[in-house]
Backbone bond lengths (Angstrom), bond angles and torsions (degrees), N, CA, C in turn:
res aa  C-N    CA-C-N  psi(-1)  N-CA   C-N-CA  omega(-1)  CA-C   N-CA-C  phi
1 M - - - 1.446 - - 1.509 108.51 -
2 N 1.279 117.95 135.59 1.483 120.88 177.81 1.503 107.55 -75.69
3 K 1.354 116.62 123.47 1.418 122.88 -170.56 1.544 114.62 -88.76
4 S 1.285 117.28 -5.04 1.511 118.72 -178.32 1.499 109.46 -104.16
5 K 1.349 112.31 155.08 1.511 118.89 179.46 1.545 105.84 -80.76
6 I 1.341 114.85 119.92 1.438 122.25 -176.35 1.499 108.78 -133.79
7 K 1.328 118.05 133.75 1.425 122.80 170.53 1.497 109.07 -91.90
8 Y 1.328 121.56 120.57 1.386 125.58 -176.99 1.535 110.90 -97.05
9 D 1.328 117.86 145.49 1.406 127.56 176.12 1.529 107.67 -109.56
10 Y 1.298 118.90 106.30 1.453 121.42 -178.13 1.527 109.85 -134.29
11 D 1.322 116.83 141.70 1.428 123.18 -178.54 1.536 110.15 -89.00
12 N 1.312 118.73 152.96 1.393 125.53 176.30 1.537 112.47 50.03
13 K 1.310 114.39 44.76 1.461 117.93 -172.22 1.564 113.46 -69.40
14 E 1.308 118.40 -10.29 1.419 118.14 177.71 1.565 113.42 -99.99
15 D 1.294 116.73 8.32 1.443 120.46 -174.58 1.517 114.45 -94.77
16 F 1.288 115.95 42.81 1.455 121.60 171.05 1.503 114.27 -150.71
17 E 1.283 117.09 152.82 1.445 122.43 -167.76 1.529 115.29 -57.93
18 Q 1.348 119.88 -38.17 1.442 123.76 -175.43 1.571 113.26 -78.95
19 Y 1.296 119.60 -8.09 1.439 124.49 -174.71 1.564 108.88 -54.51
20 G 1.251 117.11 128.05 1.510 124.42 177.14 1.497 114.08 81.12
21 K 1.333 122.00 -3.50 1.369 124.84 178.30 1.543 111.38 -73.90
22 H 1.358 111.83 146.71 1.510 118.29 178.74 1.523 105.78 -79.12
23 C 1.381 116.55 150.00 1.411 120.29 174.25 1.516 109.30 -146.11
24 W 1.292 115.68 165.84 1.477 123.50 175.86 1.521 108.85 -114.17
25 L 1.280 116.51 129.22 1.494 118.28 173.10 1.502 108.64 -77.66
26 L 1.333 117.88 127.57 1.428 120.62 -178.19 1.474 112.33 -71.64
27 T 1.363 119.10 -27.04 1.396 123.59 173.04 1.538 105.41 -119.62
28 P 1.343 118.59 116.41 1.473 120.66 -175.32 1.549 110.59 -57.24
29 W 1.328 113.18 143.83 1.476 122.07 173.95 1.498 108.43 -109.33
30 K 1.338 114.76 112.23 1.498 121.63 -179.91 1.537 110.59 48.70
31 G 1.315 116.16 42.44 1.468 121.30 176.07 1.537 112.30 86.34
32 Y 1.292 120.24 -7.02 1.467 122.04 178.27 1.524 112.57 -92.92
33 R 1.296 117.29 135.87 1.465 125.49 173.10 1.472 116.07 -118.36
34 S 1.348 115.75 -30.21 1.440 121.24 -178.71 1.547 108.97 -90.86
35 A 1.368 118.49 139.68 1.388 121.70 -178.73 1.534 111.10 -155.64
36 T 1.311 116.05 167.86 1.465 122.77 178.50 1.553 107.46 -122.82
37 I 1.349 115.46 135.92 1.508 119.89 179.79 1.503 106.02 -77.28
38 V 1.344 116.63 123.60 1.482 120.92 -178.71 1.535 114.16 -122.48
39 G 1.336 115.58 -3.56 1.470 121.13 -178.60 1.460 111.72 -165.29
40 Q 1.386 115.34 164.09 1.425 123.85 -179.73 1.522 107.76 -128.74
41 T 1.326 115.73 139.83 1.471 121.42 177.12 1.518 106.76 -123.74
42 D 1.309 116.20 174.31 1.453 123.09 175.27 1.566 112.87 -57.64
43 K 1.338 115.12 -30.41 1.414 118.93 -176.81 1.539 115.02 -105.89
44 G 1.283 120.37 -6.83 1.414 123.24 179.90 1.484 115.97 167.70
45 Y 1.286 118.56 -126.85 1.479 123.14 -175.62 1.520 113.79 -129.84
46 I 1.305 115.41 163.65 1.474 123.46 168.51 1.495 103.17 -110.01
47 V 1.323 115.74 123.42 1.442 121.33 177.75 1.522 110.54 -115.54
48 Q 1.354 116.85 149.28 1.460 121.54 177.97 1.419 111.05 -116.00
49 V 1.338 120.20 128.69 1.492 123.74 176.42 1.530 106.27 -93.42
50 S 1.341 112.35 173.31 1.520 118.57 -172.12 1.532 112.48 -63.82
51 S 1.300 118.28 -19.65 1.478 117.39 178.17 1.520 112.44 -77.37
52 G 1.324 116.74 -9.23 1.485 122.60 -176.18 1.484 113.52 98.87
53 A 1.315 117.16 -11.32 1.537 119.59 -179.97 1.503 107.34 -67.01
54 E 1.319 113.02 140.27 1.465 121.78 174.53 1.498 110.78 -112.63
55 I 1.307 118.62 130.16 1.438 121.94 -176.51 1.548 107.84 -130.95
56 E 1.329 115.56 150.78 1.478 122.24 177.59 1.521 108.33 -92.82
57 V 1.310 114.19 132.51 1.457 121.13 178.92 1.512 110.88 -131.80
58 Y 1.341 115.44 155.54 1.451 122.84 172.25 1.513 109.83 -83.25
59 P 1.219 121.53 154.53 1.474 122.95 -179.59 1.534 113.29 -59.23
60 D 1.312 117.64 -30.31 1.491 117.62 179.67 1.508 112.48 -84.85
61 E 1.347 118.16 4.84 1.471 123.67 175.91 1.524 113.95 -95.24
62 I 1.350 114.94 -5.43 1.463 118.89 -176.85 1.539 110.08 -132.89
63 E 1.310 115.84 159.31 1.459 123.61 170.97 1.561 106.62 -121.45
64 I 1.311 112.88 116.99 1.461 119.04 -176.89 1.564 108.52 -86.26
65 D 1.366 114.45 133.04 1.480 119.80 176.15 1.558 109.75 -69.42
C-alpha cells in the first residue's frame, strides 16, 4: 500500500464496475479502514478515505462490499 497522500490523475475513472463502491482496508491506513473506490490502476485501485486522501491499493488489500 502506498503510504503517502497522493492525488492521482486518471482518465475515464468511472469506466469500471467497482467505481464508487465502498470497501474496507484490511490493514488500516493512518487509522482509516473505510474507503471508496475512485480509480483503477494496472496493479489495483485508488481508494479515498473520509479525509479526502487517496491511496493506491492492491486488490488483496481491500474487501469490497
